[in-house]
C-alpha positions, -999 to +999 in steps of 0.1 A: +001+000+002+017+033-012+025+060+013+043+083-009+026+102-038+036+128-065+011+155-053+017+167-020-020+168-009-023+130-014-012+114+019-012+081+036+000+063+067+003+025+069+006+008+102+009-030+114+001-030+153+028-050+170+005-067+192-015-083+168-001-103+136-026-107+107-040-067+112-029-038+091-041-001+091-042+024+063-054+057+067-054+080+034-066+115+023-063+116-016-070+144-039-051+131-073-037+100-072-057+072-087-051+036-076-045+014-107-061-023-104-048-041-076-056-067-051-049-072-014-040-106+004-062-096+033-098-088+038-104-051+039-129-031+059-132+006+058-150+039+062-151+070+041-143+098+064-142+127+036-155+133+002-164+107-022-144+076-035-151+061-067-137+024-073-143-003-098-150-039-082-164-070-099-170-052-134-189-023-116-183+011-108-192+021-072-194+054-054-187+058-017-195+092+000-186+099+035-202+078+063-201+045+039-185+015+047-160-004+019-157-040+021-133-060+000-123-099-002-088-109-004-078-108-041-105-091-054-091-065-081-101-029-077-091+005-086-097+039-063-097+074-070-116+106-058-153+112-076-150+146-071-127+176-071-122+173-034-104+150-019-117+116-005-101+104+031-105+068+043-095+044+069-090+005+063-084-024+083-070-054+065-074-086+082-056-115+072-080-146+062-061-170+085-067-147+116-104-146+107-106-180+106-089-185+138-112-161+154-144-174+141-134-212+141-147-222+106-139-213+068-137-176+059-167-157+047-170-135+018-186-099+012-211-098-015-213-060-018-185-034-023-202-009-002-226-004+027-247+028+033-248+026+071-236+058+086-237+047+122-217+018+114-192+036+093-187+064+119-178+035+146-156+018+122-137+049+115-134+055+153-122+018+155-097+024+128-080+055+141 
């Protein structure tokens, strides 16, 4: 996950908590950068904190305004960029598939939607991922 960008207003911070393997945190504030098609090896759960994000996932284009949850499965190809002239901010937690299997005692599940429009859950997720 990139943390350095060409445009000075594009910023991101990446962390791996030392006390918990299989967890990665990513905070981003993106104005001009466009993420090319890519995947992650982990589940991604995040919240849009500012602006509107636009991304392609499973052949469709999705808009994610502030207070929206973003949901990604491991190896799902997707893109990402600001949908308007304003920057979009988001916070993501990436959770290793094996970690989730250990926590839930069974096979991993799959997200069937890329976004969830649930302002209360998105606000809680953003606070937890802070």
